[in-house]
C-alpha positions as CSV (number, residue, x, y, z in Angstrom):
1,M,-26.4,-71.6,34.8
2,F,-25.5,-72.2,31.2
3,Q,-28.6,-70.2,30.1
4,K,-27.5,-67.2,32.3
5,L,-24.0,-67.3,30.8
6,L,-25.3,-67.5,27.3
7,L,-27.7,-64.6,27.9
8,C,-24.9,-62.5,29.4
9,L,-22.7,-63.3,26.4
10,L,-25.5,-62.4,24.0
11,C,-26.1,-59.1,25.8
12,T,-22.4,-58.2,25.7
13,V,-22.1,-58.9,22.0
14,L,-25.3,-56.9,21.3
15,A,-24.2,-53.9,23.4
16,S,-20.7,-53.9,21.7
17,N,-22.4,-54.0,18.3
18,I,-24.6,-51.1,19.1
19,Y,-21.7,-49.1,20.4
20,A,-19.6,-49.8,17.3
21,Q,-22.4,-48.6,15.1
22,S,-22.8,-45.4,17.0
23,A,-19.0,-44.7,16.8
24,V,-19.1,-44.7,13.0
25,P,-19.7,-41.2,11.6
26,N,-23.4,-40.7,10.7
27,N,-23.6,-39.8,7.0
28,E,-27.4,-39.4,6.9
29,D,-26.9,-35.6,6.3
30,N,-23.7,-36.1,4.2
31,V,-21.7,-34.8,7.1
32,L,-18.1,-36.2,7.3
33,D,-15.5,-35.9,10.0
34,L,-13.0,-34.4,7.6
35,S,-10.2,-34.1,10.1
36,F,-10.4,-37.9,10.7
37,L,-10.3,-38.6,6.9
38,S,-7.5,-36.1,6.3
39,E,-5.3,-37.5,9.1
40,N,-5.6,-40.9,7.4
41,G,-4.8,-39.5,4.0
42,M,-7.8,-41.1,2.4
43,L,-9.4,-37.8,1.4
44,S,-6.4,-35.5,0.9
45,E,-5.3,-37.6,-2.1
46,K,-8.5,-36.7,-3.9
47,I,-8.4,-33.0,-3.0
48,F,-4.8,-31.9,-3.6
49,F,-2.8,-32.4,-6.8
50,T,-0.1,-30.6,-8.7
51,D,0.5,-29.9,-12.4
52,P,3.2,-32.0,-14.2
53,D,5.8,-29.2,-13.5
54,N,4.9,-28.8,-9.9
55,K,4.3,-25.1,-10.3
56,V,0.7,-25.0,-9.3
57,Y,-1.3,-26.8,-6.6
58,Y,-4.9,-27.6,-7.6
59,I,-7.4,-27.9,-4.8
60,D,-10.7,-29.6,-5.7
61,F,-13.4,-28.2,-3.4
62,E,-16.0,-30.6,-4.6
63,A,-13.9,-33.6,-3.4
64,T,-14.2,-32.3,0.2
65,K,-18.0,-33.0,0.2
66,T,-18.4,-29.8,2.3
67,K,-18.0,-26.0,1.9
68,I,-14.5,-24.6,2.2
69,T,-14.5,-21.2,3.9
70,Q,-10.8,-20.4,4.0
71,I,-7.4,-21.4,2.5
72,Q,-4.2,-20.6,4.4
73,L,-0.7,-21.3,3.2
74,W,1.9,-21.6,5.9
75,K,5.7,-21.7,5.7
76,N,7.4,-23.8,8.4
77,E,4.1,-23.9,10.3
78,E,4.6,-20.4,11.7
79,E,4.7,-17.9,8.9
80,L,1.4,-17.1,7.2
81,V,2.1,-16.7,3.5
82,K,-1.5,-16.5,2.1
83,N,-4.9,-16.3,3.7
84,E,-8.0,-16.2,1.5
85,N,-11.7,-16.3,2.4
86,T,-13.3,-18.8,-0.1
87,L,-16.9,-18.7,1.2
88,E,-18.2,-17.0,-1.9
89,L,-16.6,-19.5,-4.3
90,P,-18.8,-22.3,-5.8
91,E,-18.6,-25.7,-4.2
92,N,-17.3,-27.2,-7.5
93,T,-14.3,-24.9,-7.7
94,I,-10.9,-26.1,-8.5
95,Y,-8.7,-23.6,-6.8
96,E,-5.2,-22.8,-8.2
97,L,-2.4,-22.0,-5.8
98,K,0.8,-21.0,-7.5
99,I,3.9,-22.3,-5.8
100,E,6.5,-21.7,-8.4
101,D,7.7,-18.4,-6.8
102,L,7.9,-19.8,-3.3
103,P,11.3,-19.8,-1.7
104,A,12.7,-23.2,-0.6
105,G,11.1,-24.5,2.6
106,S,8.4,-26.6,4.2
107,Y,4.8,-25.5,3.5
108,S,1.4,-26.5,4.5
109,I,-2.0,-25.8,2.9
110,E,-4.8,-25.6,5.4
111,L,-8.4,-25.7,4.3
112,T,-11.0,-24.7,6.8
113,T,-14.6,-26.0,6.4
114,V,-17.9,-24.5,7.5
115,D,-17.7,-27.0,10.5
116,D,-14.3,-25.7,11.5
117,D,-12.6,-28.9,10.4
118,A,-9.2,-28.6,8.9
119,I,-7.8,-30.5,5.9
120,I,-4.1,-30.1,5.6
121,Q,-1.6,-30.9,2.9
122,I,2.2,-30.6,3.6
123,F,4.8,-30.2,0.9
124,N,8.4,-29.1,0.5
125,V,9.8,-26.7,-2.1
126,T,13.4,-27.7,-2.6
127,T,14.4,-25.1,-5.2
128,N,13.1,-21.9,-6.6
129,K,14.0,-22.6,-10.2
130,G,12.2,-25.6,-11.5
131,V,10.2,-26.3,-8.3
132,T,10.5,-29.7,-6.8
133,V,7.6,-30.7,-4.6
134,K,7.6,-33.6,-2.1
135,K,4.1,-34.2,-0.7
136,D,3.3,-35.3,2.8
137,K,-0.1,-35.9,4.2
138,K,-1.4,-34.8,7.5
């Protein structure tokens, strides 16, 4: 009886271990689930940064570990301010997005990858003169 219980317990632990390993993203082909990383903010901190005066957003394509095909800038999540195809840009590009002329409001930068994953950075512009940016991650 004890041997059957021990065998059953061992099989359960082994099965859960195998399942846990298969649930982790497979990086054999350097493929990342970027939407998962972006939601947790782990990756977006390495991709998006501003200059000291908060007048330009820099986007580091190389930090995404995948090809960025499109950049969109949205105001209040409904008004498309900028839409640019970036497929022809090199993978080590540091893209400059000028924000100093944006009117006050809530904005989001959305990067689309070749795998149709989205990496999103949300920020607020509080004034037009001397831009103040408050970053949020999504």
